N, C-alpha and C positions, 0 to 999 in steps of 0.2 A: 237541620237544613241551615245552610249558610246564606245570610241575607246582608245586603248593604243598606244602611239606614239613609232615608231621604230627608228625615226631619229629626230634630232632637227629641228624644223620648226619655223622660226622666229616669225610669227604671232600667233602660237598656243601654243607651249611649248617645253619641253625637252624630251629626251628619257625616256621611262618608265612612263611618266605622263598619267593619265587617264583623258580624256577630253570629253566633250559632244559637238558633232557637228551635223549638219543637215544630215539626212539620205542620200540624194543625193550626198553631198560632200564626205561622207565616202565611199559610195558604188561605186561612179564613179571616184573618184580621189585618196583618201588616200590609200584605201586597194589595188586596182589594181596596183598601183605604188610601193607598198611595204613600204609605209610611216607609216602604222598603222595596228594593228590587231583589230578585234572585241573584246570588253572587256568581256571575259568569263574566268572562273577559270583556265582552262588549258593554255590559252594564257598569263595570269598573271605570271604563273610559267615560261613559255618560255621566256618572256621578261626580267625576272630577270637574267637568264643566259646570254641572249643576251646582256644585259646592261653591264655585267661584261666584256665581250669580247670587246664591243665597247669602254669602258673606257680604257682598256689596249691599244687598237689600237690608240685611241686619244692621250694617254700619249706618246706613241712611236712617233707618228707624230709630237707632240709638241717638243720632244727632238731632232728629226731630223731637224725640222725647226729652232730651236735655234742654232744647230751646223752649219747649212748652213748659217744662218744669220751672225754668227761670222766669217765664212770664206769669205762671200761676203763683209763685212765691211772692210776687209784688201785690197781689190782690187779696181782699178779704170779702167774705160773703155775709150779708145780713139777712136773717130770716125772721120776719115778723110772725108772731104766733099768739093765739089766744091763751090767756093764763087764768088760773083760778086764784084762790086764796093762797097766801104765802108764796106767790110767784111760781106756783107749780103749773107745768104745762099739761094741757089735755092731750094725752098720748105722748109720743116722743118725736124728736126731729130725726128724720130718716135720711139715708144716703140719697134717696130719690129727690127729696126737697133740696138738698145741697146741689145735686146735679141740675135741677131746674133753675136754681139761682145762678149757677155757673153758665148755663145756656143763655140766660138773659144778659150776661156780661160778654157773650161771644165765644165761650169755651164749651165745646161739645164733648163731655166726659161721660162715659158709661157709668151708671150707678154701682155696678159690681166692682169697679176699680177704686171706689171711695171706701176707705176704712175709717171707722170712728173708734177712737181709743176707749171711749166709754159711752154708755147710752145717755142721750141728752134729754133730761127730764125737767131741768130748771133753766131760768134765764141766766145768761152769762156768756163768757168767751171760751170757745173750745178750739181744739186743733183737729183737723181732719187730714189723714194721710191719703194721697192719691198715688196709686201704683200705675205709672205710665209705661214702664218697661221692666224687664226682669231685674235690671240694675239701676233704674232711675225712679225715685219717689219724689213727690212734691208735697209740702205741708202748706195748708191754707188755714187762715183764721176764720172761724165761723162765729158770728155774733148772733145770739138768739135774743131778740128784743120783743117787748110787749107790742101787740098789734094795735 
């Protein structure tokens, strides 16, 4: 069955692309979830208009992500935590803790977007990567200090 994609799907293609998929996949997954239209003339015209709107929205999201990344690059986060002997942390510093610290500074970032290069188990300075957009990342300094 030929369908027109309404959203970018990593394994299939990009918005507006006409692809050929199995009938069951199209009828049971792609079309009901709004990921695709059946490829007929009327839908081809509709997807052209929809594609313009999507491109404008994606461009705006990219600009917003770039602006937020430049703001995040300027700040650092301090996380006070209890330590034991030899400055070992009880547990680890999680992305949720970093997200909470960012929220206190006025940046609402989902914890799933924060990637730690290594597990934080000792005091020190670390770098956290925040994935804001598919092509925009921001790096922030995370200071883990004694409480």
